[in-house]
C-alpha positions in Angstrom: 146.0 27.4 161.9 147.0 27.0 158.1 149.5 24.5 157.2 151.8 24.8 154.1 154.6 22.7 152.8 157.3 24.8 151.1 160.6 23.5 150.0 160.6 20.4 152.1 159.5 22.7 155.1 156.4 22.9 157.1 155.0 26.4 157.5 152.3 27.2 160.1 150.6 30.3 159.7 147.9 31.3 162.4 144.6 32.6 161.6 145.2 35.8 163.3 142.7 38.8 162.8 145.8 41.1 163.0 144.7 43.9 160.4 146.0 47.3 161.5 145.0 49.8 158.8 142.1 49.5 156.5 141.9 51.6 153.2 138.4 52.1 151.6 138.0 53.0 148.2 134.7 54.6 148.7 134.3 55.9 145.1 136.2 56.0 141.8 134.5 59.3 141.0 136.9 62.3 140.6 136.3 66.0 139.7 139.8 66.3 137.9 141.2 64.3 134.9 144.9 64.3 135.7 146.9 62.6 132.9 149.1 60.6 135.2 146.4 59.2 137.3 145.5 55.5 137.3 141.8 56.3 136.6 142.3 57.5 133.3 143.9 54.1 132.2 142.0 51.4 133.8 139.6 48.9 132.2 137.0 48.4 135.3 133.5 49.5 136.0 133.2 52.6 138.2 130.9 53.5 140.9 130.3 54.6 144.5 130.3 52.4 147.6 126.9 51.8 148.8 126.3 53.3 152.1 124.8 49.9 153.5 128.0 48.3 152.3 130.2 50.8 154.0 128.4 50.1 157.3 128.7 46.4 157.0 132.4 46.9 156.5 132.8 48.9 159.7 130.8 46.3 161.6 133.2 43.6 160.2 136.1 45.8 161.3 135.2 45.2 164.9 136.8 41.8 164.6 140.2 43.2 164.5 141.2 44.2 168.0 144.6 46.0 166.4 142.7 48.1 163.8 142.9 51.9 164.4 143.3 53.6 161.4 140.8 53.8 158.4 141.8 55.7 155.2 139.3 57.0 152.7 141.7 56.5 149.7 141.9 54.2 146.7 142.2 55.7 143.4 139.0 58.1 143.3 138.5 61.4 145.1 136.6 60.5 148.3 134.8 63.8 148.7 132.8 63.4 145.7 130.9 60.5 147.3 127.3 61.7 148.2 127.7 60.2 151.6 131.3 61.5 152.3 130.4 63.6 155.6 128.2 60.8 157.0 131.0 58.3 156.3 133.6 60.5 158.3 131.1 60.8 161.1 130.7 57.1 161.3 134.3 56.3 161.4 135.0 58.9 164.2 131.9 57.8 166.1 133.3 54.3 166.3 136.6 55.4 167.7 139.0 54.8 164.8 141.7 57.3 163.5 140.5 58.4 160.1 142.8 59.5 157.1 141.7 61.0 153.8 143.6 61.5 150.7 142.2 64.2 148.3 143.0 66.8 145.7 141.3 69.3 147.9 138.9 71.0 145.3 135.7 70.0 147.2 136.9 71.1 150.7 135.0 74.1 151.3 135.6 76.3 154.3 132.5 74.6 155.9 133.6 71.0 155.2 137.1 71.8 156.4 135.8 73.3 159.8 133.6 70.3 160.1 136.6 67.8 159.4 138.5 69.6 162.1 135.7 69.4 164.6 135.0 65.8 164.0 138.7 65.0 164.8 139.8 63.8 161.4 143.3 62.5 162.1 145.3 63.1 158.9 144.7 64.7 155.5 146.8 63.9 152.4 147.0 66.4 149.5 148.2 65.6 146.0 150.4 68.6 144.9 151.5 68.6 141.3 153.9 71.9 141.4 154.6 74.9 143.7 153.4 78.4 142.2 156.9 79.2 140.5 156.7 75.9 138.4 154.8 74.7 135.5 154.2 71.1 135.5 152.6 69.7 132.4 151.6 65.9 133.4 148.3 66.9 135.4 145.7 69.3 136.3 146.9 72.5 137.9 145.4 72.5 141.4 148.5 73.7 143.3 147.3 77.2 144.4 143.9 75.6 145.5 145.5 73.1 147.5 147.9 75.4 149.2 144.9 77.5 150.1 143.2 74.4 151.7 146.0 73.6 153.8 146.4 77.4 155.2 142.6 77.1 155.8 143.0 73.9 157.8 146.0 75.5 159.7 143.8 78.4 160.7 140.8 76.5 161.8 143.1 74.2 164.0 144.5 77.2 165.6 140.9 78.7 166.2 139.6 75.4 167.8 143.0 74.6 169.6 143.6 71.4 168.3 146.7 69.6 166.5 144.4 67.6 164.2 144.2 66.8 161.3 147.8 66.5 160.6 148.5 67.4 156.9 150.3 65.3 154.4 151.4 66.3 150.9 152.5 63.7 148.2 154.6 65.1 145.3 155.5 63.0 142.1 158.9 63.6 140.8 159.4 63.6 137.0 162.1 65.0 134.7 160.2 68.3 134.7 160.6 69.0 138.3 163.4 66.9 139.8 165.8 70.0 140.2 163.3 71.7 142.5 162.7 69.1 145.3 164.4 70.8 147.9 162.8 74.1 146.9 159.5 72.1 147.3 160.4 70.9 150.9 161.5 74.5 152.1 158.5 76.2 150.4 156.1 73.8 152.2 157.7 74.5 155.7 156.0 77.9 155.8 152.7 75.8 155.4 152.9 74.0 158.6 152.7 70.7 157.0 153.4 67.4 159.0 154.7 65.0 156.3 155.9 65.4 152.7 156.0 62.2 150.7 158.2 62.3 147.5 157.3 59.4 144.9 158.5 58.7 141.5 156.2 58.8 138.4 154.8 55.4 137.4 154.0 55.9 133.5 150.5 54.7 132.5 150.9 56.1 129.1 153.7 55.4 126.6 153.9 59.2 126.0 155.2 59.8 129.3 157.4 56.7 129.8 160.6 58.8 129.2 159.7 61.3 132.2 161.1 59.0 134.6 164.2 60.0 136.7 165.0 56.6 138.1 166.6 55.0 135.0 169.7 56.6 134.9 168.8 59.2 132.3 169.6 62.2 134.8 171.8 62.8 137.6 169.5 63.2 140.6 172.0 62.2 143.4 173.0 66.0 144.2 169.4 67.0 144.3 168.5 64.2 146.7 171.7 65.0 148.7 170.5 68.4 149.2 167.3 67.1 150.7 169.3 64.9 153.2 171.7 67.6 154.2 169.6 70.7 154.4 165.8 69.7 155.0 165.5 70.0 158.8 162.3 71.9 158.7 160.7 70.3 161.6 158.6 67.7 159.6 158.9 64.3 158.0 160.3 64.1 154.7 160.1 60.7 152.8 162.1 60.3 149.8 162.1 57.2 147.4 164.9 55.3 145.8 166.0 56.2 142.4 167.6 52.8 141.5 166.8 49.5 141.8 168.3 47.8 145.0 168.3 44.3 146.1 165.9 44.8 149.1 162.3 44.3 148.6 159.7 45.7 151.1 155.9 45.9 150.8 154.6 48.7 153.3 151.0 47.2 152.6 152.2 43.8 154.0 154.7 44.8 156.6 152.1 47.3 158.1 149.1 45.0 157.6 147.1 46.8 155.4 143.9 45.7 153.3 142.1 47.8 150.6 138.6 47.4 149.9 137.5 48.8 146.6 134.1 50.5 146.0 132.3 47.2 144.9 133.6 45.3 148.0 136.5 43.4 146.5 139.4 43.0 148.9 142.8 43.8 147.5 146.2 43.6 149.1 147.4 46.8 147.8 146.6 49.9 145.4 148.4 48.2 142.5 145.9 45.2 142.3 142.8 47.3 142.9 142.3 47.8 139.1 143.1 46.5 135.8 145.5 48.8 133.5 148.9 48.8 131.7 152.0 50.2 133.5 155.5 50.8 132.1 158.5 49.3 134.0 161.5 51.2 132.9 159.8 51.7 129.4 158.5 48.2 129.2 154.7 47.6 129.0 153.2 45.3 131.8 149.5 44.5 132.1 148.3 44.6 135.7 145.2 42.6 136.4 143.0 43.5 139.3 143.1 41.0 142.0 140.8 40.2 145.0 140.9 37.7 147.8 137.2 38.0 148.2 134.2 40.2 148.4 132.9 41.6 151.7 129.2 41.4 150.3 129.6 37.5 150.4 132.2 37.1 153.3 133.2 38.9 156.4 136.5 40.9 156.2 137.9 38.6 158.9 137.2 35.6 156.8 138.9 37.0 153.7 142.0 38.4 155.8 142.5 35.1 157.6 141.7 32.9 154.6 144.3 30.4 153.4 145.1 32.2 150.2 145.6 35.7 151.6 147.7 34.5 154.5 150.0 32.6 152.1 150.3 35.5 149.8 151.3 37.7 152.8 153.8 35.3 153.9 155.2 35.0 150.4 155.6 38.6 150.0 156.9 39.5 153.4 159.7 37.1 153.0 160.5 37.9 149.4 159.7 34.4 148.2 159.1 35.5 144.7 161.5 36.3 141.7 162.5 39.8 140.5 161.7 40.5 137.0 162.9 44.0 137.2 166.5 43.2 137.0 166.2 39.6 135.4 168.4 39.3 132.2 165.4 37.5 130.6 162.7 40.2 131.3 162.6 41.2 127.7 161.9 37.8 126.4 159.9 36.3 129.2 156.0 35.9 129.0 155.7 35.9 132.8 157.0 39.5 132.8 154.0 40.6 130.5 151.4 40.6 133.1 150.8 40.0 136.9 148.8 36.9 136.5 151.6 34.5 137.5 155.5 34.7 138.2 157.9 32.0 137.1 157.9 30.7 140.6 154.2 29.9 140.6 152.9 32.8 142.7 149.6 34.6 141.7 149.3 37.3 141.6 152.9 38.4 140.7 154.6 41.0 142.5 157.9 40.2 140.7 157.9 43.6 138.8 156.6 45.8 141.7 158.3 49.2 141.9 156.5 49.7 145.2 158.3 46.9 146.8 161.4 48.6 145.6 160.4 51.9 147.3 160.8 53.6 143.9 157.0 54.2 143.9 155.5 55.4 147.2 152.1 56.3 148.5 150.8 57.4 151.7 150.6 53.9 153.5 150.9 54.5 157.4 153.8 53.5 159.2 154.1 52.4 162.9 157.0 54.8 163.4 154.8 57.6 162.4 151.6 56.8 164.3 152.0 60.0 166.3 150.2 61.6 163.3 147.1 59.5 164.0 
């Protein structure tokens, strides 16, 4: 039991191995160079996770009785790892549900069939447009992604299985926000299971004005159309488009940890790497943050450590300031990076647009566990 003292109150936090979802950045490598991807802007070393380290993490995972989903995610493209398929086999052999986030380029027919045969539970694809659109922020892979989705559906029918479920992530910008209902309707024909809309988080000053959640465009009618008409027998998740009081971190609420390719354990995607993001046009340096490295400690030691336990408590209970709507944000040094906030927390989540549900990513939620 960890004991803390906060505002004249004693806080007791049990050392409970209650991790439920584990994200593994098995590589930072990628076959594409999408302009709006974190990978083009971070300052960190890159590499592939050693296979021996991967096996060590799976061994550590046995100490978490509630852990049932492992996701090959992070910022790189998992399928470029030289041991990708062996890693898939190891996860499934140990009885875990498996999720994969991918751009789909390297998913050949042979690999797709193998992933279906092995019982992969969910595959999330990044989609930058539909064929009738032209989105100029990233690499155009839409037709290829749709082809891969069709192939997965065909193999599932052939093998008479409902797995893997198919998820699609679509980033909303000024160039495509008027088409979000069309996207939802279009994907109905592809038998997807989840469509996740997210907003653009600018990582380059050149695109900081492409966001739609700053009041510069009227998006309400298009969002309303989604809510009124999009009954397509699959899940559609829509972000917020303005700052609201409530803060909610899916990584904390759903008990998620992220292990970087080199073994560093981060609380979320945002703190995996060091880069500059633009919050409503204002630059902010995000510093990579780790609570420990699984090369030196067990994942259980790190998860139940005093520092990590307190961080989760602070974030879960919103015991941190809000830079995003603070009147002093343009003058405050604390708002320039994520090292500390003005309440003394480190790292700082005080400017996090994920917590505001403006930026979203495929973090599992308990209510959607039927997909894995």
